[in-house]
Backbone as XML, in Angstrom:
<?xml version="1.0"?>
<chain id="A" units="angstrom">
  <residue number="1" name="MET">
    <atom name="N" x="17.544" y="-15.571" z="9.782"/>
    <atom name="CA" x="16.187" y="-15.526" z="9.283"/>
    <atom name="C" x="16.061" y="-14.601" z="8.082"/>
  </residue>
  <residue number="2" name="ALA">
    <atom name="N" x="16.633" y="-13.417" z="8.147"/>
    <atom name="CA" x="16.472" y="-12.448" z="7.068"/>
    <atom name="C" x="17.048" y="-12.964" z="5.759"/>
  </residue>
  <residue number="3" name="ASP">
    <atom name="N" x="18.069" y="-13.793" z="5.836"/>
    <atom name="CA" x="18.687" y="-14.281" z="4.612"/>
    <atom name="C" x="17.770" y="-15.201" z="3.813"/>
  </residue>
  <residue number="4" name="SER">
    <atom name="N" x="16.791" y="-15.816" z="4.461"/>
    <atom name="CA" x="15.870" y="-16.684" z="3.738"/>
    <atom name="C" x="14.545" y="-15.986" z="3.420"/>
  </residue>
  <residue number="5" name="ALA">
    <atom name="N" x="14.341" y="-14.796" z="3.935"/>
    <atom name="CA" x="13.095" y="-14.061" z="3.688"/>
    <atom name="C" x="13.096" y="-13.494" z="2.278"/>
  </residue>
  <residue number="6" name="LYS">
    <atom name="N" x="11.931" y="-13.443" z="1.680"/>
    <atom name="CA" x="11.763" y="-12.835" z="0.359"/>
    <atom name="C" x="10.926" y="-11.564" z="0.430"/>
  </residue>
  <residue number="7" name="VAL">
    <atom name="N" x="10.006" y="-11.520" z="1.414"/>
    <atom name="CA" x="9.060" y="-10.418" z="1.543"/>
    <atom name="C" x="8.823" y="-10.120" z="3.010"/>
  </residue>
  <residue number="8" name="ILE">
    <atom name="N" x="8.664" y="-8.840" z="3.331"/>
    <atom name="CA" x="8.174" y="-8.459" z="4.653"/>
    <atom name="C" x="6.924" y="-7.618" z="4.422"/>
  </residue>
  <residue number="9" name="TRP">
    <atom name="N" x="5.875" y="-7.937" z="5.156"/>
    <atom name="CA" x="4.578" y="-7.269" z="5.016"/>
    <atom name="C" x="4.370" y="-6.405" z="6.244"/>
  </residue>
  <residue number="10" name="ILE">
    <atom name="N" x="4.124" y="-5.121" z="6.037"/>
    <atom name="CA" x="3.867" y="-4.214" z="7.158"/>
    <atom name="C" x="2.500" y="-3.570" z="6.981"/>
  </residue>
  <residue number="11" name="ASN">
    <atom name="N" x="1.922" y="-3.110" z="8.083"/>
    <atom name="CA" x="0.579" y="-2.524" z="8.041"/>
    <atom name="C" x="0.493" y="-1.370" z="9.034"/>
  </residue>
  <residue number="12" name="TYR">
    <atom name="N" x="0.774" y="-0.155" z="8.530"/>
    <atom name="CA" x="0.656" y="1.065" z="9.336"/>
    <atom name="C" x="-0.042" y="2.136" z="8.520"/>
  </residue>
  <residue number="13" name="PRO">
    <atom name="N" x="-0.954" y="2.863" z="9.116"/>
    <atom name="CA" x="-1.510" y="2.705" z="10.448"/>
    <atom name="C" x="-2.176" y="1.339" z="10.590"/>
  </residue>
  <residue number="14" name="ASN">
    <atom name="N" x="-1.989" y="0.777" z="11.739"/>
    <atom name="CA" x="-2.433" y="-0.574" z="12.000"/>
    <atom name="C" x="-3.876" y="-0.598" z="12.497"/>
  </residue>
  <residue number="15" name="ASN">
    <atom name="N" x="-4.591" y="-1.592" z="12.081"/>
    <atom name="CA" x="-5.929" y="-1.851" z="12.613"/>
    <atom name="C" x="-5.866" y="-3.207" z="13.309"/>
  </residue>
  <residue number="16" name="PRO">
    <atom name="N" x="-6.199" y="-3.319" z="14.542"/>
    <atom name="CA" x="-7.040" y="-2.444" z="15.348"/>
    <atom name="C" x="-6.285" y="-1.553" z="16.324"/>
  </residue>
  <residue number="17" name="THR">
    <atom name="N" x="-4.950" y="-1.565" z="16.318"/>
    <atom name="CA" x="-4.215" y="-0.850" z="17.369"/>
    <atom name="C" x="-4.049" y="0.643" z="17.111"/>
  </residue>
  <residue number="18" name="ALA">
    <atom name="N" x="-4.174" y="1.071" z="15.863"/>
    <atom name="CA" x="-3.938" y="2.452" z="15.438"/>
    <atom name="C" x="-2.464" y="2.854" z="15.544"/>
  </residue>
  <residue number="19" name="ALA">
    <atom name="N" x="-1.587" y="1.891" z="15.749"/>
    <atom name="CA" x="-0.147" y="2.179" z="15.790"/>
    <atom name="C" x="0.303" y="2.723" z="14.438"/>
  </residue>
  <residue number="20" name="THR">
    <atom name="N" x="1.223" y="3.663" z="14.477"/>
    <atom name="CA" x="1.780" y="4.224" z="13.250"/>
    <atom name="C" x="3.294" y="4.046" z="13.253"/>
  </residue>
  <residue number="21" name="ALA">
    <atom name="N" x="3.875" y="4.196" z="12.095"/>
    <atom name="CA" x="5.327" y="4.138" z="11.965"/>
    <atom name="C" x="5.793" y="5.461" z="11.385"/>
  </residue>
  <residue number="22" name="GLY">
    <atom name="N" x="6.920" y="5.925" z="11.850"/>
    <atom name="CA" x="7.463" y="7.186" z="11.371"/>
    <atom name="C" x="8.473" y="7.003" z="10.267"/>
  </residue>
  <residue number="23" name="THR">
    <atom name="N" x="8.890" y="8.107" z="9.710"/>
    <atom name="CA" x="9.839" y="8.099" z="8.607"/>
    <atom name="C" x="11.144" y="7.411" z="8.977"/>
  </residue>
  <residue number="24" name="GLU">
    <atom name="N" x="11.627" y="7.607" z="10.191"/>
    <atom name="CA" x="12.887" y="6.969" z="10.606"/>
    <atom name="C" x="12.776" y="5.450" z="10.548"/>
  </residue>
  <residue number="25" name="PHE">
    <atom name="N" x="11.636" y="4.912" z="10.997"/>
    <atom name="CA" x="11.417" y="3.466" z="10.917"/>
    <atom name="C" x="11.445" y="3.013" z="9.467"/>
  </residue>
  <residue number="26" name="TYR">
    <atom name="N" x="10.744" y="3.754" z="8.607"/>
    <atom name="CA" x="10.673" y="3.369" z="7.200"/>
    <atom name="C" x="12.039" y="3.451" z="6.516"/>
  </residue>
  <residue number="27" name="ILE">
    <atom name="N" x="12.836" y="4.443" z="6.841"/>
    <atom name="CA" x="14.193" y="4.539" z="6.275"/>
    <atom name="C" x="15.021" y="3.339" z="6.710"/>
  </residue>
  <residue number="28" name="SER">
    <atom name="N" x="14.945" y="3.006" z="7.987"/>
    <atom name="CA" x="15.671" y="1.851" z="8.517"/>
    <atom name="C" x="15.207" y="0.559" z="7.839"/>
  </residue>
  <residue number="29" name="LEU">
    <atom name="N" x="13.908" y="0.424" z="7.655"/>
    <atom name="CA" x="13.364" y="-0.770" z="7.007"/>
    <atom name="C" x="13.819" y="-0.858" z="5.554"/>
  </residue>
  <residue number="30" name="ALA">
    <atom name="N" x="13.787" y="0.246" z="4.828"/>
    <atom name="CA" x="14.226" y="0.244" z="3.432"/>
    <atom name="C" x="15.697" y="-0.153" z="3.330"/>
  </residue>
  <residue number="31" name="ASN">
    <atom name="N" x="16.527" y="0.381" z="4.205"/>
    <atom name="CA" x="17.949" y="0.022" z="4.195"/>
    <atom name="C" x="18.153" y="-1.450" z="4.522"/>
  </residue>
  <residue number="32" name="TRP">
    <atom name="N" x="17.406" y="-1.959" z="5.515"/>
    <atom name="CA" x="17.489" y="-3.378" z="5.873"/>
    <atom name="C" x="17.075" y="-4.250" z="4.694"/>
  </residue>
  <residue number="33" name="ALA">
    <atom name="N" x="15.976" y="-3.862" z="4.028"/>
    <atom name="CA" x="15.483" y="-4.636" z="2.892"/>
    <atom name="C" x="16.496" y="-4.645" z="1.748"/>
  </residue>
  <residue number="34" name="LEU">
    <atom name="N" x="17.138" y="-3.515" z="1.501"/>
    <atom name="CA" x="18.183" y="-3.463" z="0.471"/>
    <atom name="C" x="19.348" y="-4.375" z="0.829"/>
  </residue>
  <residue number="35" name="GLU">
    <atom name="N" x="19.743" y="-4.342" z="2.082"/>
    <atom name="CA" x="20.869" y="-5.158" z="2.543"/>
    <atom name="C" x="20.576" y="-6.654" z="2.422"/>
  </residue>
  <residue number="36" name="HIS">
    <atom name="N" x="19.322" y="-7.039" z="2.654"/>
    <atom name="CA" x="18.962" y="-8.460" z="2.674"/>
    <atom name="C" x="18.201" y="-8.920" z="1.432"/>
  </residue>
  <residue number="37" name="ASP">
    <atom name="N" x="18.047" y="-8.032" z="0.433"/>
    <atom name="CA" x="17.343" y="-8.358" z="-0.802"/>
    <atom name="C" x="15.932" y="-8.876" z="-0.512"/>
  </residue>
  <residue number="38" name="VAL">
    <atom name="N" x="15.199" y="-8.105" z="0.287"/>
    <atom name="CA" x="13.833" y="-8.439" z="0.688"/>
    <atom name="C" x="12.896" y="-7.360" z="0.148"/>
  </residue>
  <residue number="39" name="VAL">
    <atom name="N" x="11.761" y="-7.780" z="-0.384"/>
    <atom name="CA" x="10.739" y="-6.851" z="-0.869"/>
    <atom name="C" x="9.868" y="-6.432" z="0.309"/>
  </residue>
  <residue number="40" name="VAL">
    <atom name="N" x="9.575" y="-5.145" z="0.403"/>
    <atom name="CA" x="8.669" y="-4.628" z="1.435"/>
    <atom name="C" x="7.314" y="-4.361" z="0.797"/>
  </residue>
  <residue number="41" name="ILE">
    <atom name="N" x="6.270" y="-4.925" z="1.398"/>
    <atom name="CA" x="4.902" y="-4.629" z="0.986"/>
    <atom name="C" x="4.256" y="-3.874" z="2.133"/>
  </residue>
  <residue number="42" name="SER">
    <atom name="N" x="3.911" y="-2.634" z="1.877"/>
    <atom name="CA" x="3.273" y="-1.792" z="2.883"/>
    <atom name="C" x="1.776" y="-1.734" z="2.601"/>
  </residue>
  <residue number="43" name="ASP">
    <atom name="N" x="1.013" y="-2.334" z="3.474"/>
    <atom name="CA" x="-0.444" y="-2.343" z="3.358"/>
    <atom name="C" x="-0.951" y="-1.096" z="4.059"/>
  </residue>
  <residue number="44" name="ASN">
    <atom name="N" x="-1.457" y="-0.130" z="3.303"/>
    <atom name="CA" x="-1.746" y="1.187" z="3.858"/>
    <atom name="C" x="-3.165" y="1.678" z="3.533"/>
  </residue>
  <residue number="45" name="PRO">
    <atom name="N" x="-4.200" y="0.883" z="3.817"/>
    <atom name="CA" x="-5.546" y="1.340" z="3.475"/>
    <atom name="C" x="-6.063" y="2.468" z="4.367"/>
  </residue>
  <residue number="46" name="TYR">
    <atom name="N" x="-5.410" y="2.691" z="5.499"/>
    <atom name="CA" x="-5.859" y="3.743" z="6.414"/>
    <atom name="C" x="-5.080" y="5.045" z="6.233"/>
  </residue>
  <residue number="47" name="ALA">
    <atom name="N" x="-4.415" y="5.217" z="5.108"/>
    <atom name="CA" x="-3.593" y="6.405" z="4.863"/>
    <atom name="C" x="-4.365" y="7.709" z="5.009"/>
  </residue>
  <residue number="48" name="ASP">
    <atom name="N" x="-5.641" y="7.687" z="4.668"/>
    <atom name="CA" x="-6.442" y="8.916" z="4.716"/>
    <atom name="C" x="-7.431" y="8.944" z="5.872"/>
  </residue>
  <residue number="49" name="VAL">
    <atom name="N" x="-7.277" y="8.032" z="6.809"/>
    <atom name="CA" x="-8.150" y="7.976" z="7.982"/>
    <atom name="C" x="-7.278" y="8.233" z="9.209"/>
  </residue>
  <residue number="50" name="PHE">
    <atom name="N" x="-7.348" y="9.456" z="9.734"/>
    <atom name="CA" x="-6.477" y="9.810" z="10.853"/>
    <atom name="C" x="-7.135" y="10.885" z="11.702"/>
  </residue>
  <residue number="51" name="LEU">
    <atom name="N" x="-6.597" y="11.070" z="12.900"/>
    <atom name="CA" x="-7.159" y="12.031" z="13.861"/>
    <atom name="C" x="-6.244" y="13.232" z="14.037"/>
  </residue>
  <residue number="52" name="ASP">
    <atom name="N" x="-6.799" y="14.303" z="14.538"/>
    <atom name="CA" x="-6.045" y="15.497" z="14.935"/>
    <atom name="C" x="-5.205" y="16.093" z="13.807"/>
  </residue>
  <residue number="53" name="ASN">
    <atom name="N" x="-5.631" y="15.913" z="12.565"/>
    <atom name="CA" x="-4.912" y="16.449" z="11.407"/>
    <atom name="C" x="-3.450" y="16.015" z="11.340"/>
  </residue>
  <residue number="54" name="ILE">
    <atom name="N" x="-3.151" y="14.859" z="11.904"/>
    <atom name="CA" x="-1.791" y="14.321" z="11.849"/>
    <atom name="C" x="-1.793" y="13.156" z="10.858"/>
  </residue>
  <residue number="55" name="LYS">
    <atom name="N" x="-1.433" y="13.448" z="9.620"/>
    <atom name="CA" x="-1.435" y="12.425" z="8.570"/>
    <atom name="C" x="-0.264" y="11.471" z="8.787"/>
  </residue>
  <residue number="56" name="PRO">
    <atom name="N" x="-0.539" y="10.164" z="8.790"/>
    <atom name="CA" x="0.545" y="9.203" z="8.990"/>
    <atom name="C" x="1.504" y="9.185" z="7.802"/>
  </residue>
  <residue number="57" name="SER">
    <atom name="N" x="2.721" y="8.818" z="8.076"/>
    <atom name="CA" x="3.748" y="8.731" z="7.050"/>
    <atom name="C" x="3.495" y="7.516" z="6.156"/>
  </residue>
  <residue number="58" name="SER">
    <atom name="N" x="4.016" y="7.573" z="4.959"/>
    <atom name="CA" x="3.937" y="6.465" z="4.006"/>
    <atom name="C" x="5.321" y="5.842" z="3.868"/>
  </residue>
  <residue number="59" name="PHE">
    <atom name="N" x="5.373" y="4.530" z="3.739"/>
    <atom name="CA" x="6.648" y="3.854" z="3.506"/>
    <atom name="C" x="7.346" y="4.428" z="2.281"/>
  </residue>
  <residue number="60" name="LEU">
    <atom name="N" x="6.604" y="4.728" z="1.235"/>
    <atom name="CA" x="7.220" y="5.199" z="-0.008"/>
    <atom name="C" x="7.814" y="6.593" z="0.091"/>
  </residue>
  <residue number="61" name="ASN">
    <atom name="N" x="7.555" y="7.306" z="1.180"/>
    <atom name="CA" x="8.202" y="8.606" z="1.391"/>
    <atom name="C" x="9.636" y="8.470" z="1.883"/>
  </residue>
  <residue number="62" name="ALA">
    <atom name="N" x="10.003" y="7.293" z="2.344"/>
    <atom name="CA" x="11.354" y="7.079" z="2.874"/>
    <atom name="C" x="12.370" y="6.977" z="1.737"/>
  </residue>
  <residue number="63" name="ASP">
    <atom name="N" x="13.565" y="7.468" z="1.995"/>
    <atom name="CA" x="14.645" y="7.354" z="1.018"/>
    <atom name="C" x="14.830" y="5.898" z="0.611"/>
  </residue>
  <residue number="64" name="ARG">
    <atom name="N" x="14.914" y="5.658" z="-0.665"/>
    <atom name="CA" x="15.199" y="4.357" z="-1.274"/>
    <atom name="C" x="14.075" y="3.342" z="-1.143"/>
  </residue>
  <residue number="65" name="ALA">
    <atom name="N" x="12.941" y="3.738" z="-0.572"/>
    <atom name="CA" x="11.829" y="2.794" z="-0.401"/>
    <atom name="C" x="11.326" y="2.254" z="-1.743"/>
  </residue>
  <residue number="66" name="LYS">
    <atom name="N" x="11.287" y="3.099" z="-2.756"/>
    <atom name="CA" x="10.785" y="2.656" z="-4.060"/>
    <atom name="C" x="11.722" y="1.657" z="-4.729"/>
  </residue>
  <residue number="67" name="GLU">
    <atom name="N" x="12.947" y="1.560" z="-4.227"/>
    <atom name="CA" x="13.881" y="0.568" z="-4.755"/>
    <atom name="C" x="13.533" y="-0.833" z="-4.264"/>
  </residue>
  <residue number="68" name="VAL">
    <atom name="N" x="12.878" y="-0.919" z="-3.116"/>
    <atom name="CA" x="12.659" y="-2.227" z="-2.488"/>
    <atom name="C" x="11.209" y="-2.572" z="-2.220"/>
  </residue>
  <residue number="69" name="GLY">
    <atom name="N" x="10.299" y="-1.651" z="-2.480"/>
    <atom name="CA" x="8.954" y="-1.969" z="-2.035"/>
    <atom name="C" x="7.823" y="-1.336" z="-2.807"/>
  </residue>
  <residue number="70" name="VAL">
    <atom name="N" x="6.639" y="-1.723" z="-2.366"/>
    <atom name="CA" x="5.395" y="-1.223" z="-2.926"/>
    <atom name="C" x="4.444" y="-0.896" z="-1.783"/>
  </residue>
  <residue number="71" name="GLU">
    <atom name="N" x="3.419" y="-0.134" z="-2.115"/>
    <atom name="CA" x="2.398" y="0.181" z="-1.129"/>
    <atom name="C" x="1.034" y="-0.127" z="-1.731"/>
  </residue>
  <residue number="72" name="LEU">
    <atom name="N" x="0.218" y="-0.788" z="-0.930"/>
    <atom name="CA" x="-1.163" y="-1.092" z="-1.298"/>
    <atom name="C" x="-2.077" y="-0.072" z="-0.652"/>
  </residue>
  <residue number="73" name="ASN">
    <atom name="N" x="-3.095" y="0.312" z="-1.367"/>
    <atom name="CA" x="-4.122" y="1.166" z="-0.800"/>
    <atom name="C" x="-5.438" y="0.753" z="-1.425"/>
  </residue>
  <residue number="74" name="SER">
    <atom name="N" x="-6.534" y="1.179" z="-0.834"/>
    <atom name="CA" x="-7.835" y="0.815" z="-1.379"/>
    <atom name="C" x="-8.832" y="1.929" z="-1.122"/>
  </residue>
  <residue number="75" name="LEU">
    <atom name="N" x="-9.956" y="1.831" z="-1.797"/>
    <atom name="CA" x="-11.033" y="2.781" z="-1.570"/>
    <atom name="C" x="-11.929" y="2.341" z="-0.413"/>
  </residue>
  <residue number="76" name="SER">
    <atom name="N" x="-11.678" y="1.154" z="0.124"/>
    <atom name="CA" x="-12.529" y="0.596" z="1.179"/>
    <atom name="C" x="-12.655" y="1.505" z="2.386"/>
  </residue>
  <residue number="77" name="LYS">
    <atom name="N" x="-11.554" y="2.038" z="2.865"/>
    <atom name="CA" x="-11.589" y="2.843" z="4.085"/>
    <atom name="C" x="-11.815" y="4.321" z="3.788"/>
  </residue>
  <residue number="78" name="SER">
    <atom name="N" x="-11.035" y="4.882" z="2.874"/>
    <atom name="CA" x="-11.085" y="6.326" z="2.641"/>
    <atom name="C" x="-12.350" y="6.790" z="1.916"/>
  </residue>
  <residue number="79" name="PHE">
    <atom name="N" x="-12.986" y="5.907" z="1.142"/>
    <atom name="CA" x="-14.191" y="6.287" z="0.414"/>
    <atom name="C" x="-15.398" y="5.430" z="0.794"/>
  </residue>
  <residue number="80" name="ASN">
    <atom name="N" x="-15.268" y="4.680" z="1.883"/>
    <atom name="CA" x="-16.366" y="3.847" z="2.384"/>
    <atom name="C" x="-16.893" y="2.904" z="1.299"/>
  </residue>
  <residue number="81" name="CYS">
    <atom name="N" x="-15.979" y="2.267" z="0.609"/>
    <atom name="CA" x="-16.335" y="1.353" z="-0.473"/>
    <atom name="C" x="-15.995" y="-0.087" z="-0.100"/>
  </residue>
  <residue number="82" name="CYS">
    <atom name="N" x="-16.269" y="-0.451" z="1.126"/>
    <atom name="CA" x="-15.973" y="-1.805" z="1.598"/>
    <atom name="C" x="-16.662" y="-2.835" z="0.709"/>
  </residue>
  <residue number="83" name="GLY">
    <atom name="N" x="-15.940" y="-3.875" z="0.388"/>
    <atom name="CA" x="-16.485" y="-4.951" z="-0.425"/>
    <atom name="C" x="-16.343" y="-4.742" z="-1.920"/>
  </residue>
  <residue number="84" name="MET">
    <atom name="N" x="-16.011" y="-3.533" z="-2.360"/>
    <atom name="CA" x="-15.878" y="-3.283" z="-3.802"/>
    <atom name="C" x="-14.580" y="-3.859" z="-4.357"/>
  </residue>
  <residue number="85" name="ARG">
    <atom name="N" x="-13.604" y="-4.037" z="-3.505"/>
    <atom name="CA" x="-12.299" y="-4.576" z="-3.904"/>
    <atom name="C" x="-11.649" y="-3.746" z="-5.007"/>
  </residue>
  <residue number="86" name="ILE">
    <atom name="N" x="-11.641" y="-2.427" z="-4.774"/>
    <atom name="CA" x="-10.985" y="-1.494" z="-5.690"/>
    <atom name="C" x="-9.773" y="-0.945" z="-4.960"/>
  </residue>
  <residue number="87" name="GLY">
    <atom name="N" x="-8.610" y="-1.104" z="-5.545"/>
    <atom name="CA" x="-7.414" y="-0.627" z="-4.880"/>
    <atom name="C" x="-6.319" y="-0.307" z="-5.865"/>
  </residue>
  <residue number="88" name="MET">
    <atom name="N" x="-5.154" y="-0.002" z="-5.315"/>
    <atom name="CA" x="-4.025" y="0.312" z="-6.157"/>
    <atom name="C" x="-2.731" y="-0.164" z="-5.504"/>
  </residue>
  <residue number="89" name="LEU">
    <atom name="N" x="-1.767" y="-0.413" z="-6.353"/>
    <atom name="CA" x="-0.433" y="-0.834" z="-5.928"/>
    <atom name="C" x="0.549" y="0.115" z="-6.595"/>
  </residue>
  <residue number="90" name="VAL">
    <atom name="N" x="1.378" y="0.782" z="-5.795"/>
    <atom name="CA" x="2.346" y="1.745" z="-6.334"/>
    <atom name="C" x="3.725" y="1.448" z="-5.759"/>
  </residue>
  <residue number="91" name="GLY">
    <atom name="N" x="4.748" y="1.863" z="-6.476"/>
    <atom name="CA" x="6.108" y="1.683" z="-5.986"/>
    <atom name="C" x="7.008" y="1.024" z="-7.017"/>
  </residue>
  <residue number="92" name="ASN">
    <atom name="N" x="7.787" y="0.057" z="-6.579"/>
    <atom name="CA" x="8.802" y="-0.613" z="-7.388"/>
    <atom name="C" x="8.166" y="-1.283" z="-8.615"/>
  </residue>
  <residue number="93" name="SER">
    <atom name="N" x="8.614" y="-0.902" z="-9.806"/>
    <atom name="CA" x="7.996" y="-1.389" z="-11.042"/>
    <atom name="C" x="8.176" y="-2.892" z="-11.244"/>
  </residue>
  <residue number="94" name="GLN">
    <atom name="N" x="9.273" y="-3.467" z="-10.776"/>
    <atom name="CA" x="9.480" y="-4.914" z="-10.934"/>
    <atom name="C" x="8.490" y="-5.704" z="-10.083"/>
  </residue>
  <residue number="95" name="VAL">
    <atom name="N" x="8.223" y="-5.223" z="-8.884"/>
    <atom name="CA" x="7.250" y="-5.887" z="-8.018"/>
    <atom name="C" x="5.851" y="-5.745" z="-8.620"/>
  </residue>
  <residue number="96" name="ILE">
    <atom name="N" x="5.545" y="-4.573" z="-9.143"/>
    <atom name="CA" x="4.239" y="-4.354" z="-9.773"/>
    <atom name="C" x="4.073" y="-5.265" z="-10.982"/>
  </residue>
  <residue number="97" name="ASP">
    <atom name="N" x="5.114" y="-5.401" z="-11.809"/>
    <atom name="CA" x="5.039" y="-6.289" z="-12.968"/>
    <atom name="C" x="4.801" y="-7.735" z="-12.547"/>
  </residue>
  <residue number="98" name="ALA">
    <atom name="N" x="5.460" y="-8.175" z="-11.486"/>
    <atom name="CA" x="5.252" y="-9.544" z="-10.990"/>
    <atom name="C" x="3.822" y="-9.726" z="-10.510"/>
  </residue>
  <residue number="99" name="MET">
    <atom name="N" x="3.301" y="-8.731" z="-9.800"/>
    <atom name="CA" x="1.927" y="-8.811" z="-9.320"/>
    <atom name="C" x="0.944" y="-8.793" z="-10.487"/>
  </residue>
  <residue number="100" name="ARG">
    <atom name="N" x="1.250" y="-8.016" z="-11.505"/>
    <atom name="CA" x="0.378" y="-7.952" z="-12.685"/>
    <atom name="C" x="0.272" y="-9.339" z="-13.331"/>
  </residue>
  <residue number="101" name="LYS">
    <atom name="N" x="1.380" y="-10.068" z="-13.401"/>
    <atom name="CA" x="1.357" y="-11.414" z="-13.988"/>
    <atom name="C" x="0.462" y="-12.343" z="-13.175"/>
  </residue>
  <residue number="102" name="VAL">
    <atom name="N" x="0.597" y="-12.283" z="-11.864"/>
    <atom name="CA" x="-0.233" y="-13.132" z="-11.005"/>
    <atom name="C" x="-1.695" y="-12.719" z="-11.104"/>
  </residue>
  <residue number="103" name="LYS">
    <atom name="N" x="-1.944" y="-11.440" z="-10.978"/>
    <atom name="CA" x="-3.316" y="-10.923" z="-10.951"/>
    <atom name="C" x="-4.036" y="-11.175" z="-12.273"/>
  </residue>
  <residue number="104" name="SER">
    <atom name="N" x="-3.322" y="-11.103" z="-13.386"/>
    <atom name="CA" x="-3.969" y="-11.292" z="-14.684"/>
    <atom name="C" x="-4.460" y="-12.724" z="-14.868"/>
  </residue>
  <residue number="105" name="GLN">
    <atom name="N" x="-3.948" y="-13.653" z="-14.074"/>
    <atom name="CA" x="-4.370" y="-15.044" z="-14.168"/>
    <atom name="C" x="-5.363" y="-15.436" z="-13.081"/>
  </residue>
  <residue number="106" name="SER">
    <atom name="N" x="-5.612" y="-14.546" z="-12.128"/>
    <atom name="CA" x="-6.460" y="-14.925" z="-10.993"/>
    <atom name="C" x="-7.880" y="-14.380" z="-11.066"/>
  </residue>
  <residue number="107" name="ASP">
    <atom name="N" x="-8.095" y="-13.304" z="-11.799"/>
    <atom name="CA" x="-9.453" y="-12.772" z="-11.956"/>
    <atom name="C" x="-9.490" y="-11.806" z="-13.127"/>
  </residue>
  <residue number="108" name="ARG">
    <atom name="N" x="-10.664" y="-11.258" z="-13.370"/>
    <atom name="CA" x="-10.834" y="-10.332" z="-14.490"/>
    <atom name="C" x="-10.951" y="-8.893" z="-14.044"/>
  </residue>
  <residue number="109" name="GLY">
    <atom name="N" x="-10.924" y="-8.635" z="-12.764"/>
    <atom name="CA" x="-11.069" y="-7.273" z="-12.274"/>
    <atom name="C" x="-12.474" y="-7.026" z="-11.763"/>
  </residue>
  <residue number="110" name="PRO">
    <atom name="N" x="-12.666" y="-5.887" z="-11.136"/>
    <atom name="CA" x="-13.971" y="-5.556" z="-10.565"/>
    <atom name="C" x="-15.038" y="-5.329" z="-11.641"/>
  </residue>
  <residue number="111" name="TYR">
    <atom name="N" x="-16.256" y="-5.512" z="-11.250"/>
    <atom name="CA" x="-17.432" y="-5.256" z="-12.064"/>
    <atom name="C" x="-17.341" y="-3.824" z="-12.605"/>
  </residue>
  <residue number="112" name="TYR">
    <atom name="N" x="-17.631" y="-3.640" z="-13.909"/>
    <atom name="CA" x="-17.419" y="-2.356" z="-14.568"/>
    <atom name="C" x="-18.098" y="-1.177" z="-13.860"/>
  </residue>
  <residue number="113" name="PRO">
    <atom name="N" x="-19.361" y="-1.269" z="-13.430"/>
    <atom name="CA" x="-19.957" y="-0.124" z="-12.727"/>
    <atom name="C" x="-19.200" y="0.246" z="-11.439"/>
  </residue>
  <residue number="114" name="LEU">
    <atom name="N" x="-18.598" y="-0.731" z="-10.785"/>
    <atom name="CA" x="-17.791" y="-0.411" z="-9.603"/>
    <atom name="C" x="-16.533" y="0.348" z="-10.002"/>
  </residue>
  <residue number="115" name="GLN">
    <atom name="N" x="-15.958" y="0.009" z="-11.150"/>
    <atom name="CA" x="-14.803" y="0.755" z="-11.635"/>
    <atom name="C" x="-15.181" y="2.200" z="-11.932"/>
  </residue>
  <residue number="116" name="GLU">
    <atom name="N" x="-16.341" y="2.415" z="-12.515"/>
    <atom name="CA" x="-16.812" y="3.768" z="-12.798"/>
    <atom name="C" x="-17.055" y="4.539" z="-11.497"/>
  </residue>
  <residue number="117" name="ALA">
    <atom name="N" x="-17.621" y="3.865" z="-10.498"/>
    <atom name="CA" x="-17.832" y="4.508" z="-9.191"/>
    <atom name="C" x="-16.493" y="4.892" z="-8.569"/>
  </residue>
  <residue number="118" name="ALA">
    <atom name="N" x="-15.492" y="4.042" z="-8.713"/>
    <atom name="CA" x="-14.168" y="4.349" z="-8.167"/>
    <atom name="C" x="-13.560" y="5.571" z="-8.869"/>
  </residue>
  <residue number="119" name="ILE">
    <atom name="N" x="-13.719" y="5.645" z="-10.176"/>
    <atom name="CA" x="-13.216" y="6.807" z="-10.927"/>
    <atom name="C" x="-13.881" y="8.086" z="-10.404"/>
  </residue>
  <residue number="120" name="SER">
    <atom name="N" x="-15.191" y="8.025" z="-10.202"/>
    <atom name="CA" x="-15.912" y="9.192" z="-9.689"/>
    <atom name="C" x="-15.423" y="9.577" z="-8.294"/>
  </residue>
  <residue number="121" name="ALA">
    <atom name="N" x="-15.185" y="8.575" z="-7.448"/>
    <atom name="CA" x="-14.702" y="8.847" z="-6.097"/>
    <atom name="C" x="-13.328" y="9.511" z="-6.131"/>
  </residue>
  <residue number="122" name="LEU">
    <atom name="N" x="-12.452" y="9.023" z="-6.989"/>
    <atom name="CA" x="-11.079" y="9.536" z="-7.039"/>
    <atom name="C" x="-10.950" y="10.877" z="-7.745"/>
  </residue>
  <residue number="123" name="THR">
    <atom name="N" x="-11.871" y="11.185" z="-8.640"/>
    <atom name="CA" x="-11.762" y="12.436" z="-9.395"/>
    <atom name="C" x="-12.767" y="13.505" z="-8.977"/>
  </residue>
  <residue number="124" name="GLY">
    <atom name="N" x="-13.722" y="13.119" z="-8.139"/>
    <atom name="CA" x="-14.744" y="14.063" z="-7.718"/>
    <atom name="C" x="-14.375" y="14.795" z="-6.446"/>
  </residue>
  <residue number="125" name="PRO">
    <atom name="N" x="-15.281" y="15.639" z="-5.993"/>
    <atom name="CA" x="-15.022" y="16.371" z="-4.745"/>
    <atom name="C" x="-14.961" y="15.409" z="-3.553"/>
  </residue>
  <residue number="126" name="VAL">
    <atom name="N" x="-14.146" y="15.730" z="-2.569"/>
    <atom name="CA" x="-14.008" y="14.880" z="-1.389"/>
    <atom name="C" x="-14.754" y="15.416" z="-0.186"/>
  </residue>
  <residue number="127" name="ASP">
    <atom name="N" x="-15.451" y="16.514" z="-0.364"/>
    <atom name="CA" x="-16.210" y="17.065" z="0.753"/>
    <atom name="C" x="-17.505" y="16.315" z="0.921"/>
  </residue>
</chain>
């Protein structure tokens, strides 16, 4: 199966289960992806929503993860901006370039005032 796969999509912390993945899992996944030439897409919108001051790990913190994958995040959860469709993709530059080609043909981006609101959210106080 892995030999025909092109992408694996993961989602931790997971909604609705709240399951998380640790660094050891992410290191193992990055090594597996390198071995099988598979891109890892880590959907991580809950990165800043956690309990007991225990921040969940990020796939991109794992050794070699940036060689094989990207991470998606959004302002929907961490800044209560549901529906604004403001997010970011970070990680492997080749994957980002491929996504940029697709995205540039599928829409024009968010409404300008929403972009300004996102800038304020990301650069302003978080208290």
